[in-house]
C-alpha positions as CSV (number, residue, x, y, z in Angstrom):
1,M,-26.1,34.5,14.9
2,R,-24.0,33.7,17.9
3,T,-25.4,30.1,18.0
4,L,-24.5,29.6,14.3
5,L,-21.0,30.9,14.9
6,A,-20.5,28.5,17.9
7,L,-21.8,25.6,15.8
8,C,-19.4,26.3,13.0
9,L,-16.5,26.7,15.3
10,G,-17.4,23.4,17.0
11,L,-17.6,21.6,13.7
12,L,-14.2,23.1,12.7
13,A,-12.6,22.0,15.9
14,G,-14.0,18.5,15.5
15,A,-12.5,18.3,12.0
16,V,-9.1,19.5,13.3
17,Y,-9.0,16.9,16.1
18,A,-10.5,14.1,14.0
19,H,-8.5,10.9,13.8
20,S,-7.2,10.5,10.3
21,A,-7.4,7.2,8.4
22,P,-4.1,5.3,8.3
23,S,-2.3,4.8,5.1
24,S,-0.7,1.7,3.6
25,T,3.1,1.3,3.3
26,L,4.9,-0.9,0.8
27,R,8.5,-1.3,2.1
28,L,11.0,-2.6,-0.5
29,E,14.4,-4.1,0.1
30,F,16.4,-4.4,-3.1
31,R,18.5,-7.6,-3.3
32,A,20.9,-9.1,-5.9
33,D,18.2,-11.3,-7.6
34,A,14.9,-10.1,-6.2
35,V,13.0,-7.5,-4.2
36,Q,11.8,-8.4,-0.8
37,A,8.6,-6.4,0.1
38,Q,6.5,-6.0,3.2
39,Y,3.1,-4.5,2.6
40,W,1.3,-2.9,5.6
41,V,-2.4,-2.4,4.9
42,P,-4.7,-1.0,7.6
43,V,-7.5,-3.4,8.5
44,S,-10.0,-0.6,8.7
45,E,-9.3,0.6,5.2
46,L,-9.1,-3.0,3.8
47,A,-12.5,-3.7,5.2
48,Y,-14.0,-0.9,3.1
49,A,-12.1,-2.0,0.0
50,R,-13.2,-5.6,0.3
51,A,-16.8,-4.9,1.2
52,A,-18.0,-5.9,-2.3
53,D,-15.6,-8.8,-2.7
54,P,-16.7,-12.5,-2.5
55,A,-16.6,-13.6,1.1
56,G,-13.9,-16.0,2.3
57,E,-11.1,-15.2,-0.1
58,P,-7.8,-15.2,1.7
59,F,-5.9,-11.9,1.8
60,A,-3.0,-13.4,-0.2
61,A,-5.3,-14.3,-3.1
62,Y,-7.0,-10.9,-2.9
63,L,-3.6,-9.2,-2.9
64,L,-2.4,-11.1,-6.0
65,R,-5.5,-9.8,-7.9
66,H,-4.6,-6.2,-7.1
67,L,-0.8,-6.1,-7.0
68,A,1.5,-6.7,-9.9
69,V,5.0,-5.8,-11.0
70,E,6.4,-5.5,-14.5
71,T,9.4,-4.3,-16.3
72,P,9.3,-0.8,-17.8
73,D,8.5,-2.4,-21.2
74,G,5.7,-4.5,-19.8
75,K,7.1,-8.0,-19.0
76,A,5.5,-9.5,-15.9
77,W,7.5,-10.2,-12.7
78,R,6.5,-13.1,-10.4
79,V,4.8,-11.9,-7.2
80,I,4.8,-14.4,-4.3
81,V,3.1,-13.8,-1.0
82,D,5.2,-15.8,1.5
83,D,3.3,-14.9,4.7
84,V,0.4,-12.9,6.0
85,H,0.0,-11.8,9.6
86,E,-1.5,-9.1,11.7
87,A,0.4,-6.3,13.5
88,E,-0.4,-3.1,15.4
89,Y,1.3,0.2,14.8
90,L,0.4,3.5,16.4
91,E,-2.9,2.1,17.7
92,H,-4.0,0.8,14.3
93,A,-4.4,-2.8,13.2
94,F,-2.7,-3.8,10.0
95,V,-2.6,-6.9,7.8
96,V,1.1,-7.4,6.9
97,A,2.1,-9.4,3.8
98,D,5.7,-10.6,3.2
99,I,6.2,-10.6,-0.5
100,R,8.9,-11.6,-3.0
101,L,9.1,-9.8,-6.3
102,L,11.0,-11.8,-8.9
103,P,12.1,-10.3,-12.2
104,P,12.0,-12.2,-15.5
105,A,15.2,-14.1,-16.4
106,G,18.0,-11.7,-17.3
107,V,16.4,-8.7,-15.8
108,A,18.1,-6.9,-12.8
109,P,15.7,-6.2,-9.9
110,R,16.6,-2.5,-9.8
111,E,13.8,-0.9,-11.9
112,F,10.2,-1.8,-12.4
113,V,6.6,-0.6,-12.6
114,L,4.5,-1.3,-9.5
115,V,0.8,-1.8,-10.3
116,D,-1.4,-1.6,-7.1
117,D,-5.0,-0.8,-6.3
118,A,-5.6,-3.2,-3.4
119,V,-7.4,-0.5,-1.3
120,T,-7.5,2.6,-3.6
121,H,-9.9,1.0,-6.1
122,E,-12.6,1.5,-3.5
123,V,-11.2,3.9,-0.9
124,R,-10.4,6.9,-3.1
125,N,-8.6,9.0,-0.5
126,H,-6.4,6.2,0.6
127,V,-2.6,6.6,0.0
128,V,0.0,3.8,-0.5
129,Y,3.5,5.1,0.4
130,V,6.3,3.2,-1.3
131,V,9.7,3.2,0.4
132,A,13.1,1.6,0.0
133,R,14.7,0.2,3.1
134,H,18.4,0.5,3.6
135,G,19.0,-1.0,7.1
136,E,17.6,1.5,9.5
137,R,17.1,4.2,6.8
138,A,14.2,4.4,4.4
139,D,13.9,6.5,1.2
140,M,10.5,7.6,-0.1
141,L,10.2,6.3,-3.7
142,G,6.6,7.6,-4.4
143,A,3.0,7.2,-3.5
144,L,-0.2,5.9,-5.1
145,Q,-3.6,7.4,-4.7
146,Y,-6.7,7.0,-6.9
147,P,-6.9,7.2,-9.8
148,A,-3.2,6.4,-10.1
149,K,-2.3,2.8,-9.8
150,R,1.0,2.6,-11.6
151,L,4.3,3.8,-10.1
152,A,7.8,3.7,-11.7
153,V,10.2,2.4,-9.1
154,A,14.0,2.6,-9.3
155,A,16.5,1.6,-6.7
156,R,18.7,4.5,-5.5
């Protein structure tokens, strides 16, 4: 009995001290005519998500298949990946995409629906945090986790 108790406590301690998987962050900066975004995706989680994908597809093309923006009534925005690079944060490697979100003509870039499942379609416990940047300050706008892949976003 004592051995079983020690084993259970050891497993519990291991779970408590286990290193959690990093989350993704989509940082939005609302501008007069567009939304500038920076999407931080952990390399480790992305590898799981892309395991079944065709080899060799650049991350920008992959991202454009899994990320979209539309007006609340369903009109598509243009999504342009300007740059992709790697960065490290808190001892985790990330792929970072600099993205421009351009609304349809006559639509203000203050409110939209984000559609994203770049990692969550395969990694069901992965979370994408969506934040609005205001200089040094950031406001949490919401989060996506499977099965949700749509998030209403409004500038504050």
